[in-house]
C-alpha positions in Angstrom: 130.4 156.2 59.1 132.1 156.1 55.9 129.2 154.6 53.2 131.1 151.9 51.1 131.5 153.0 47.5 129.6 151.6 44.8 130.5 148.7 42.2 128.5 147.6 38.9 129.8 143.8 38.2 127.8 143.3 34.4 129.9 139.5 33.9 130.8 136.7 36.0 133.6 136.7 38.1 135.9 134.4 40.2 134.3 133.6 43.6 137.3 135.5 45.0 137.2 138.6 43.7 133.5 138.6 44.2 134.1 138.2 47.6 136.8 141.0 47.7 134.1 143.2 46.4 131.2 142.4 48.9 134.0 143.1 51.5 134.8 146.5 50.1 131.8 147.6 48.0 128.1 148.4 48.3 127.7 145.7 45.0 125.4 145.2 42.5 125.5 142.3 40.2 123.6 142.6 37.0 124.1 139.8 34.3 123.1 139.7 31.5 122.4 143.2 31.0 121.4 145.2 27.7 123.3 147.7 27.0 120.2 150.6 27.2 120.2 148.9 30.5 123.9 149.7 31.5 123.7 153.2 30.2 120.4 153.9 32.4 121.7 152.6 35.8 125.9 153.5 35.2 125.5 156.8 36.8 124.6 155.7 40.5 128.3 153.6 40.3 132.0 154.5 41.3 133.7 151.1 39.8 132.6 149.0 36.6 133.8 145.4 36.4 133.3 143.7 33.0 134.3 141.0 30.3 133.7 141.3 26.8 130.2 141.1 27.0 129.2 145.1 27.3 130.7 148.2 25.6 132.0 151.0 27.0 131.6 153.4 24.7 131.4 157.0 25.0 127.5 157.1 25.2 128.3 155.3 28.5 130.9 157.4 29.1 128.7 160.6 29.3 126.1 158.7 32.1 129.0 157.2 34.2 129.3 160.8 36.2 130.6 158.9 39.1 132.5 156.4 37.7 136.3 156.4 39.0 137.6 152.8 38.1 137.2 150.1 35.1 138.2 146.9 35.6 138.1 144.7 32.5 138.7 140.8 33.9 140.5 139.9 30.7 142.4 140.7 28.1 141.0 142.3 25.2 139.7 146.2 25.1 138.2 146.4 21.4 134.8 147.0 23.6 136.1 149.7 25.7 136.9 154.0 24.1 140.0 153.9 25.9 140.8 157.7 24.5 137.4 158.7 26.2 138.3 156.7 29.4 141.6 158.5 29.5 140.2 161.9 28.4 137.7 161.8 31.6 139.9 160.6 33.7 138.7 156.9 34.8 141.4 154.4 36.3 141.3 151.3 33.7 142.9 147.8 34.1 143.0 144.9 32.5 145.1 141.6 32.7 146.8 140.5 29.9 148.5 137.1 29.4 146.5 136.0 32.0 144.4 133.4 29.8 147.0 132.8 27.3 147.6 129.2 27.9 144.0 128.6 28.8 143.0 129.9 25.1 145.8 128.2 23.9 144.7 124.9 25.4 141.1 125.4 23.7 142.9 125.9 20.3 144.1 122.6 20.3 140.6 120.7 21.7 139.5 122.8 18.6 142.1 120.7 16.6 141.4 117.8 17.7 137.6 118.1 17.5 138.3 118.8 13.8 140.7 116.7 13.0 139.0 113.7 14.6 135.2 114.4 13.7 135.1 114.5 17.8 131.8 116.5 17.9 130.0 114.7 15.1 131.2 111.0 16.4 129.8 112.0 19.8 126.3 113.5 18.5 126.1 110.0 16.3 126.8 107.6 18.7 123.8 108.9 20.9 121.7 108.1 18.7 123.7 104.6 18.8 125.1 105.2 15.0 128.1 103.6 14.9 129.7 105.0 12.1 133.4 104.5 12.3 134.5 104.4 8.6 133.0 107.7 8.1 135.7 109.0 10.7 139.0 108.1 9.4 140.8 111.5 10.5 144.2 112.8 10.8 146.8 113.2 13.5 148.2 117.0 14.5 151.9 115.3 14.6 154.5 116.8 12.0 151.9 119.5 10.7 152.5 122.4 9.8 151.1 125.1 12.2 150.3 128.6 11.0 149.9 131.5 13.8 148.0 134.8 12.7 149.6 136.9 15.5 152.7 135.8 17.6 151.6 137.7 21.2 151.1 135.9 24.4 148.6 133.2 22.8 150.7 132.5 20.0 153.7 131.6 22.1 151.9 129.4 24.5 150.3 128.0 21.8 153.9 127.5 19.8 154.8 126.2 22.9 152.1 123.5 23.3 152.8 122.4 19.6 156.3 121.2 20.4 155.3 118.2 21.9 153.1 117.2 18.8 156.7 118.0 16.9 154.7 120.4 14.6 156.5 122.9 12.2 155.5 126.8 13.1 154.9 129.3 11.1 153.8 132.6 12.2 152.9 136.1 11.0 153.1 139.5 12.8 152.4 143.4 12.5 155.5 144.3 12.1 157.4 142.2 10.3 161.4 142.9 10.2 164.4 140.5 9.1 165.8 140.7 12.4 162.8 139.2 14.2 162.7 136.3 11.7 166.3 135.7 12.3 165.1 135.8 16.3 162.4 133.4 15.8 164.1 130.9 13.2 166.8 130.3 16.0 163.4 129.1 17.9 162.7 127.1 14.6 159.6 129.1 13.7 159.4 130.5 10.6 158.3 134.0 10.1 156.4 134.9 7.1 156.4 138.7 5.8 153.1 137.9 4.0 149.7 136.2 5.3 149.1 134.9 2.0 152.7 132.5 2.4 151.7 131.6 6.0 147.9 130.2 4.4 149.0 128.4 1.5 151.7 126.5 3.6 149.8 125.3 6.7 147.7 122.9 8.0 146.5 124.3 10.7 145.9 127.9 11.0 145.2 129.4 14.3 143.7 133.0 14.2 145.1 134.7 17.4 145.6 138.6 17.0 143.7 141.3 18.2 141.0 143.0 16.4 141.6 146.3 15.1 141.1 148.2 12.0 144.0 147.0 10.4 142.8 142.9 11.0 139.2 143.4 10.3 138.2 140.9 7.9 142.0 140.1 7.7 141.0 136.7 6.9 138.3 137.2 3.8 137.3 134.9 0.8 140.6 135.5 -0.7 142.6 134.0 2.0 140.3 131.5 3.0 140.9 130.2 -1.0 144.5 130.0 -0.3 143.6 127.0 2.5 144.7 123.4 1.4 142.2 120.9 1.0 143.1 118.8 4.6 143.2 122.5 6.2 141.8 123.6 9.3 141.2 127.3 10.4 140.7 128.0 14.2 139.5 131.9 15.6 140.3 132.5 19.3 141.3 136.1 18.5 137.8 138.4 18.2 135.0 138.1 16.0 135.0 140.2 13.1 139.2 139.3 12.4 137.5 137.2 9.8 134.8 137.2 7.7 131.9 135.5 9.1 129.6 134.9 5.5 133.2 134.4 3.7 133.9 131.5 5.9 130.4 130.1 5.4 130.9 130.2 1.6 133.9 128.4 1.8 133.0 125.8 4.3 129.6 125.4 2.4 131.8 124.8 -1.0 134.3 122.5 1.2 137.1 124.2 -0.3 138.9 123.0 3.3 138.4 120.7 5.7 136.9 122.9 8.6 136.8 125.7 11.1 136.3 126.3 14.6 135.9 129.9 16.2 135.2 130.7 20.1 134.5 134.5 19.2 132.2 135.5 17.0 131.2 139.6 15.4 127.7 139.4 17.2 127.7 137.1 20.4 124.6 136.1 21.6 122.9 135.8 17.9 122.4 133.0 15.6 124.9 132.3 12.7 124.3 130.8 9.5 127.7 128.7 10.6 125.7 126.5 13.6 124.0 124.8 10.9 127.3 123.5 9.4 128.6 119.7 9.7 132.3 121.4 9.4 132.1 124.0 11.9 132.2 123.9 15.6 131.4 127.3 17.6 131.9 127.7 21.3 130.3 130.7 23.1 133.7 132.9 23.5 135.2 130.3 26.6 138.5 130.9 25.6 139.3 132.5 29.0 137.2 130.4 31.2 139.5 127.7 32.8 139.3 128.0 36.9 143.2 128.2 36.9 142.5 131.9 34.6 140.0 132.8 36.3 141.7 132.6 40.0 144.9 134.3 38.4 142.9 137.5 36.8 140.8 138.0 40.3 144.3 137.5 42.1 145.5 140.8 40.0 142.6 142.9 39.7 142.4 142.5 43.6 146.0 143.4 43.9 145.2 146.4 42.3 142.2 147.5 43.6 143.9 147.1 47.0 147.0 149.3 45.8 144.7 151.8 44.4 142.8 151.9 47.8 146.0 152.6 49.8 146.9 155.4 47.1 143.7 157.0 48.0 143.9 156.9 51.8 147.8 158.1 51.1 146.4 161.4 49.4 143.6 161.8 52.2 145.8 161.8 55.0 148.1 164.2 53.4 145.9 166.4 52.4 143.9 166.4 55.8 147.4 167.0 57.5 148.6 169.8 55.6 145.5 172.1 56.9 147.0 171.4 60.6 
């Protein structure tokens, strides 16, 4: 009887995906796991399933002597050295756009929390403090909404914003007059400069990819352009917003507040967590039942297709010698 291939899961995955893997692989579930521990055990496994918690860097890949497939159960690939993965001819699969709606809806939750002081009010009422007058907030309706990035998440945010009658603005990495005209027909204003968007918008949501061009994209200068009633929300990646600059700006109350689901150093304390005008969440943007189920379905389909391809190759090879 042919032994099952070994699969390592280092982040939480949907129950459907876990069941499929356990039926078809010799599965080890190990989360949380340190990078050092992952580096030491990876050589035993053929399949690695992860999200954003671990890094697939050159050191890991050198140790991954039996690895032939990496599954990123989500969208971002900034924690994966794709060039090295390709060099080693390791199959890679991720699920772009599947979590876009979940992240977009979280963005609106953060908008409401910031504009209506929901978190602070909730904490006070637990202590029977009824400080109603200090929580005079703002409505989302008819606000200028700025999207830094207009990929799948930005488009979902724009779609939801229609119900609030918001005025949508955005920036993209590949601005062109033709793209501006196209978006204008959808009542979306495309800015050629980030500074222009920041100056005009009440709510700014950062939802662009993380790369060398977007590292510290929102820094001290950019934050200084936000108006007094503006809020900033980061659902992109840690490092796109300079957290030290953000802390300094929030301490000085130069704008209303900020929220972030992502941090440059996750699972570590940040001075931002001490501020009343900041809301943080532990990278939960994709953590909806619906998006996780969709991700699981796509990964299962991919692995089934790969298994069929492998089986066909074995069959062809076996019969070519007959």
